[in-house]
C-alpha positions in Angstrom: 83.8 106.1 91.9 84.0 105.7 95.8 87.7 105.8 95.5 87.6 109.2 93.9 85.4 110.3 96.8 88.4 109.4 99.0 91.1 111.0 96.8 89.3 113.9 95.2 88.8 114.5 91.4 92.4 115.3 90.5 94.1 113.2 93.2 92.1 110.1 91.8 92.9 110.9 88.1 96.6 111.4 88.8 96.9 108.4 91.1 95.2 105.9 88.8 97.4 106.9 85.9 100.6 106.5 88.1 99.2 103.1 89.2 98.6 102.1 85.7 102.3 103.0 84.8 103.5 101.1 87.8 101.3 98.0 87.0 102.3 97.9 83.4 106.0 98.1 84.4 105.8 95.4 87.0 103.9 93.0 84.6 106.8 93.6 82.1 109.5 92.9 84.5 107.6 89.8 86.0 107.3 88.5 82.5 111.1 89.0 82.1 111.7 87.2 85.4 109.8 84.2 84.1 112.1 84.1 81.0 115.1 84.5 83.2 114.0 81.6 85.5 113.3 79.3 82.5 116.8 80.0 81.2 118.7 79.7 84.6 116.7 76.6 86.0 116.1 74.9 82.6 112.4 75.0 83.4 109.6 75.0 80.8 107.0 77.6 81.5 107.8 78.4 85.1 105.1 79.5 87.4 105.1 82.7 89.6 106.1 80.6 92.6 108.9 78.9 90.7 110.1 82.4 89.7 110.1 83.4 93.4 112.0 80.0 94.3 114.6 80.9 91.6 115.2 84.3 93.2 114.9 83.7 96.9 114.8 80.0 97.3 112.1 78.1 99.2 111.3 81.1 101.3 110.4 83.1 98.1 108.3 80.2 96.8 106.4 80.1 100.0 105.9 83.9 100.2 104.5 83.9 96.7 102.1 81.1 97.3 100.8 82.6 100.6 100.5 86.1 99.0 98.4 84.6 96.1 96.3 82.4 98.4 95.4 85.3 100.9 94.8 87.7 97.8 92.3 85.2 96.1 90.6 84.5 99.4 90.2 88.2 100.0 88.8 88.7 96.6 86.4 85.8 96.8 85.2 87.2 100.3 84.7 90.6 98.8 82.6 89.2 96.1 80.4 87.6 98.7 80.0 90.9 100.4 79.0 92.6 97.0 76.5 89.8 96.3 75.0 89.8 100.0 74.7 93.6 100.1 72.8 93.8 96.5 70.6 90.8 97.3 69.7 92.4 100.7 68.4 95.5 99.0 66.3 93.4 96.5 64.8 91.1 99.2 64.7 93.4 102.3 61.2 94.9 101.2 59.7 91.4 101.3 61.4 90.2 104.4 63.5 92.4 106.7 65.4 89.3 108.0 67.4 89.1 104.7 70.5 90.7 105.8 73.6 90.3 103.7 75.0 87.8 106.2 71.8 85.5 106.0 72.2 85.6 102.3 75.8 84.6 102.4 74.9 81.7 104.7 72.2 80.6 102.3 74.6 80.7 99.4 77.0 78.3 101.3 75.4 75.1 99.8 76.0 76.6 96.3 79.6 77.7 97.1 80.6 74.3 98.6 79.0 72.5 95.5 81.1 74.8 93.2 84.2 74.0 95.3 83.8 70.4 94.3 83.9 71.0 90.5 87.0 69.5 88.8 86.3 71.5 85.5 85.0 74.9 85.4 85.1 75.6 81.7 81.3 75.7 81.5 81.4 78.8 83.6 83.3 80.7 80.9 80.1 82.1 79.3 79.2 83.8 82.7 82.1 86.4 81.6 79.8 87.5 78.6 77.0 87.8 81.0 79.0 89.9 83.3 80.3 92.2 80.6 76.7 92.8 79.4 75.6 93.5 82.8 78.4 95.8 83.6 78.1 97.8 80.4 74.4 98.1 80.8 74.8 99.3 84.4 77.4 101.9 83.2 74.9 103.1 80.6 72.1 103.3 83.3 74.4 105.2 85.7 75.4 107.7 82.9 71.9 108.1 81.8 70.5 108.8 85.4 73.4 110.9 86.4 73.4 113.2 83.3 69.5 113.5 83.9 70.1 114.8 87.4 73.0 117.0 86.4 76.7 117.4 87.6 77.4 118.9 91.0 79.0 122.3 91.1 82.7 122.3 91.3 82.8 123.9 94.8 81.0 120.8 96.1 83.6 118.4 94.9 87.1 117.8 96.4 90.1 118.4 94.1 92.6 116.6 96.5 91.8 114.8 99.8 95.0 113.5 101.3 93.4 112.4 104.7 91.8 109.5 103.1 94.0 109.0 100.2 95.2 105.5 101.2 91.6 104.2 100.8 91.8 105.3 97.3 95.0 103.5 96.8 93.7 100.1 98.1 90.6 100.3 95.8 92.6 101.5 92.7 95.1 98.7 93.0 92.3 96.2 93.0 91.5 97.3 89.5 95.1 96.2 88.3 95.0 92.8 90.2 96.1 90.5 87.3 99.9 89.8 88.0 98.9 86.2 89.2 97.6 85.3 85.7 100.0 87.3 83.4 102.7 84.5 83.3 100.5 81.7 82.2 98.6 83.9 79.8 101.9 84.8 78.0 103.1 81.2 78.0 99.9 80.1 76.5 100.7 82.1 73.3 102.5 80.9 70.3 105.7 82.5 69.3 104.0 84.7 66.7 101.5 86.1 69.2 104.2 86.6 71.8 105.8 89.1 69.5 102.6 91.4 70.2 102.2 90.6 74.0 103.6 93.8 75.3 101.9 95.9 72.6 98.5 94.2 73.6 99.4 94.8 77.3 100.0 98.6 76.7 96.7 99.0 74.7 94.8 97.0 77.3 96.2 99.0 80.1 95.4 102.4 78.5 91.9 101.3 77.5 91.1 99.9 81.1 92.6 103.0 82.7 90.8 105.5 80.7 87.5 103.7 80.9 87.6 103.4 84.7 89.1 106.8 85.3 86.4 108.5 83.1 83.6 106.5 84.9 84.8 107.2 88.4 85.5 111.0 87.5 82.0 111.5 86.2 80.2 109.6 88.8 81.9 111.3 91.6 80.8 114.5 89.7 77.2 113.2 89.9 77.0 112.4 93.6 80.0 114.0 95.4 80.4 112.9 98.8 77.2 110.8 98.5 78.9 108.5 96.1 78.2 104.9 97.4 80.7 102.1 97.8 78.8 100.2 95.1 77.7 102.8 92.6 74.6 101.0 91.5 73.2 101.8 95.1 73.1 105.4 93.9 70.4 104.7 91.5 66.8 104.7 92.4 65.0 101.4 92.8 63.3 100.0 89.5 63.0 96.9 87.6 66.0 97.6 85.3 68.3 98.4 88.2 67.2 95.2 89.9 67.7 93.0 86.8 71.3 94.6 86.7 71.9 93.7 90.3 70.8 90.2 89.8 73.0 89.8 86.7 76.0 91.2 88.3 75.6 88.9 91.3 75.3 85.8 89.1 78.4 86.9 87.3 80.2 87.4 90.5 79.1 84.0 91.9 80.6 82.3 88.8 83.7 84.4 89.1 84.0 83.4 92.6 84.3 79.7 91.4 86.8 80.7 88.7 89.0 82.3 91.2 88.6 79.6 94.0 89.2 76.5 91.8 92.7 77.2 90.3 93.9 78.2 93.7 92.6 75.0 95.3 94.2 72.9 92.5 97.5 74.6 93.1 97.5 73.8 96.8 96.3 70.3 96.3 99.4 69.6 94.0 101.6 71.1 96.7 100.1 69.1 99.7 98.9 65.8 98.2 100.2 63.4 95.6 97.7 63.0 92.9 96.8 59.4 92.0 97.1 58.1 88.4 93.4 57.6 88.2 90.9 59.9 89.8 88.1 58.4 92.1 85.2 60.2 93.5 85.5 58.1 96.7 89.1 57.9 97.9 91.4 59.4 100.5 92.8 61.8 98.0 89.4 63.1 96.9 88.2 63.4 100.5 91.3 65.4 101.5 90.9 67.7 98.4 87.1 68.2 99.3 88.0 69.1 102.9 90.7 71.6 101.6 88.2 73.2 99.2 85.6 73.4 102.0 88.2 75.2 104.3 88.8 77.7 101.6 85.0 78.4 101.2 84.6 78.7 104.9 87.4 81.3 105.0 85.7 83.5 102.3 82.3 83.0 103.9 84.1 84.2 107.3 85.3 87.4 105.5 81.8 88.0 104.1 80.2 87.6 107.5 82.8 89.6 109.3 82.7 92.7 107.0 79.8 94.6 105.8 81.4 97.2 103.5 82.4 96.0 100.2 84.7 99.1 99.5 86.6 98.6 102.7 87.1 94.9 102.0 88.4 95.6 98.5 90.5 98.4 99.9 92.2 96.1 102.4 92.7 93.2 99.8 93.9 95.6 97.1 96.1 97.7 99.5 97.7 94.8 101.2 97.8 91.6 99.2 97.5 92.9 95.8 100.3 95.4 96.3 102.6 92.6 97.5 101.7 90.2 94.6 101.6 93.0 91.9 104.1 95.5 92.9 106.4 94.5 95.7 107.4 90.9 94.8 108.0 91.5 91.1 110.3 94.4 92.0 112.2 92.4 94.6 112.7 89.4 92.3 113.9 91.5 89.5 116.3 93.3 91.7 117.6 89.9 92.9 118.2 88.6 89.4 120.3 91.6 88.6 119.6 91.6 84.9 118.4 95.0 84.5 119.8 98.5 83.9 120.3 101.4 86.2 116.9 102.7 85.5 115.4 99.4 86.4 117.1 99.2 89.8 116.1 102.8 90.7 112.5 102.0 89.5 112.2 98.8 91.4 113.5 100.3 94.6 111.1 103.2 94.3 108.3 100.8 93.7 109.2 98.6 96.7 109.3 101.5 99.1 106.2 103.2 97.8 104.4 100.0 97.8 105.3 99.2 101.3 104.4 102.6 102.6 101.1 102.6 100.6 100.2 99.1 101.7 100.6 100.0 105.3 98.7 103.2 105.2 95.9 101.6 103.0 95.6 98.6 105.4 95.6 100.8 108.4 92.8 103.1 107.1 90.7 100.1 105.8 91.0 98.2 109.1 90.2 101.4 111.0 87.1 101.9 108.8 86.0 98.3 109.2 86.3 98.5 113.0 84.4 101.8 113.0 81.7 100.1 110.8 81.5 97.1 113.1 81.0 99.4 116.2 78.1 101.3 114.6 76.8 98.1 112.9 
């Protein structure tokens, strides 16, 4: 909803539909690039990085790795800001010293412990908890918003170009799935792969309409008072507090789910894994240090920034645009196995993505600096 505050009602609705089409298209061509790499390199189930290497050599592989690492670190840092801000609101009445930065520091032992996990399947049920909390929060937001009424149209912006790049960064964050679509497609059997793009289309339409309607209506409720985290627009109460706690627990588990695969990926690149895993060995100590470094980087982001919406705007506008829009298009252009429409579309996406990423990052950084000055 805060993104629609930056774009205006119609600017946001049109923008999110365009981004959905681009995201859907780049997921399709990235999947095709995976198939092309498998055929050209005789590789079974190539990774995103291997696809980049097939197109641009070692440089392409490194760029893909760095982009995904920076994106995941940024996402995890954004989650910590969300958790810190919401717990600060809950605990502040009891002790004013509970700032979001103090809370993030208090969470460090939990984060460091999570980073040492070798198996995170037990965290999977947290997704159910998170979905329930999210659906409940949406229902509460709708209930409270409609009880207060929708603002008159003349109090709402239709288009707001001066802050539109901030909308772009947050909206792109919504479609931030390109780093996982290749392994998802590869994990399917041949029969299910036949319906992969059909399921993709349905999911994209569903997610786009659901989020667009929610953002559109919430901006109609609160207008220019729409908060960066929408539940902050709700009055304090037991139900709202429970929702905040559940969302924080879900994001804490999601933090680990994002962090651990990335850490394992880098470990395989940097270290030779022994045949038998030992808790106390040079290999395990090096892996633990690497994971601690990743945690410290995400904590550093959480401590440095205090605006969730600006953090997601920076991550979405810069790293997510590179991983999701620019790199798939460049790789597909390099492979030269498309038609004229594909070449025009990919060229357009690269140019648009580069311009939007620059403007979004610029305005997000500008907003972060202003927030730090006044904070």
